Every structure is written in structure tokens, then in C-alpha cells.
C-alpha positions in Angstrom: -66.1 96.1 249.9 -63.3 98.5 249.5 -59.9 97.7 251.1 -58.6 100.0 253.8 -55.8 102.6 253.0 -55.8 102.2 249.2 -58.3 104.7 247.7 -56.3 107.3 245.7 -59.1 109.8 246.2 -58.7 109.7 249.9 -54.9 110.0 249.7 -55.4 113.0 247.5 -57.8 114.6 250.0 -55.2 113.8 252.8 -52.3 115.5 250.9 -54.5 118.5 250.0 -55.6 118.8 253.6 -52.0 118.7 254.9 -50.8 121.2 252.2 -53.7 123.5 253.0 -53.0 123.4 256.8 -49.3 124.2 256.1 -50.0 127.0 253.6 -49.6 129.8 256.1 -46.0 128.8 256.4 -45.3 130.2 252.9 -48.4 132.3 252.1 -49.6 134.2 255.2 -53.0 135.8 254.8 -53.2 139.4 256.2 -56.0 138.3 258.5 -55.7 136.0 261.5 -59.1 134.5 260.5 -57.7 133.6 257.1 -54.7 131.9 258.6 -56.8 129.9 261.0 -59.3 129.1 258.3 -56.6 127.4 256.2 -55.1 125.6 259.2 -58.3 124.4 260.7 -60.1 123.4 257.4 -56.9 121.8 256.1 -56.4 119.8 259.3 -60.1 118.7 259.3 -59.8 117.6 255.7 -56.7 115.6 256.5 -58.4 113.9 259.5 -61.5 113.3 257.4 -59.4 111.6 254.7 -57.8 109.4 257.3 -61.3 108.4 258.5 -62.2 107.6 254.9 -59.0 105.5 254.4 -59.5 103.6 257.7 -63.2 103.0 257.2 -63.8 102.9 253.4 -67.5 102.0 253.9 -68.2 105.2 255.7 -70.0 107.2 253.0 -70.4 110.1 255.5 -66.7 110.7 255.5 -66.7 111.4 251.8 -69.5 113.9 252.2 -67.3 115.7 254.8 -64.7 116.1 252.1 -67.4 117.8 249.9 -68.5 120.1 252.8 -65.0 121.0 253.8 -64.2 121.6 250.1 -67.1 124.1 249.8 -65.9 125.8 253.0 -62.4 126.0 251.7 -63.6 127.4 248.4 -65.5 130.3 250.0 -62.9 130.9 252.7 -61.0 133.6 250.8 -64.1 135.8 250.5 -65.5 134.9 254.0 -62.2 135.6 255.8 -61.0 138.5 253.6 -57.9 137.1 251.8 -59.3 136.8 248.3 -56.9 139.6 247.2 -53.8 137.6 248.3 -53.1 135.3 245.4 -51.1 132.6 247.0 -53.3 131.8 249.9 -56.6 132.4 248.0 -55.6 130.1 245.1 -54.5 127.5 247.5 -57.9 127.6 249.2 -59.8 127.6 245.9 -57.8 124.7 244.4 -57.9 122.7 247.6 -61.7 123.3 247.7 -62.2 122.0 244.2 -60.0 119.0 244.7 -61.7 118.1 248.0 -65.1 118.4 246.4 -64.0 116.2 243.4 -62.4 113.6 245.6 -65.4 113.4 247.9 -67.9 113.2 245.1 -65.9 110.7 243.1 -66.3 108.1 245.9 -69.6 109.2 247.6 -71.9 109.3 244.6 -71.2 105.8 243.4 -71.3 104.5 247.0 -74.7 106.2 247.6 -76.0 104.8 244.3 -74.8 101.3 245.3 -76.5 101.4 248.7 -79.7 102.7 247.1 -79.7 99.8 244.6 -79.0 97.3 247.4 -82.1 98.5 249.3 -84.4 98.3 246.3 
């Protein structure tokens, strides 16, 4: 059983979420939708990371990192700020890091649970 508040992957997801949510302070997308996408998806990622840190056995929380990472990665195109380098690159990098952090923990946990049931 994992200890609470110690997994570096979840701390990474938390920091990435906070930075993403604050990104509009220094890189403001031209679209309101782009601004809100960064703020909301970043905040949701940070909250999901806190969930993962508080309840390390909750595999679903890690999969939320993956889903939010995918949404962050496609956000620049979906919300029309792909041509704004600062905001777009923040979303792309945050997306990749969130996906990697989530999969790093979720895949081994899922394999472990599958083996335990066999």
C-alpha cells in the first residue's frame, strides 16, 4: 500500500495543474474560451492530484490525470489559441506531463489489481 502525500508523480501533476491554472496571468490567450480552458483544466488537474495524494489507492484518480492531460493537449486547437506560443506550449507540455504522471502510476496499479484477482 502506498503512503499518502509522497508520490512524486502526483506532486508533479499538482504543480503542473497550478502552473496551468495560473498561465493566463502571463500568457493570455486571445479567446475567453482559451483562458477558461487553461484555468479550469489546470484547477481540475491540481484537485485530481490532491485526490491522488490523499488516497493513493484510488486508481481512478490517476486516470483522471490522463484524461485531463489529453484535454489540455487538444485545448489549443479546440479553443483557438494554438497560434499563441506561450499559452499553447504550456497546454501541450502540461498535457504530456499529466498523461505521463497518470500512466506512470495507473498502469502498474491496474496490473497489480488484475494479478491479485487472478
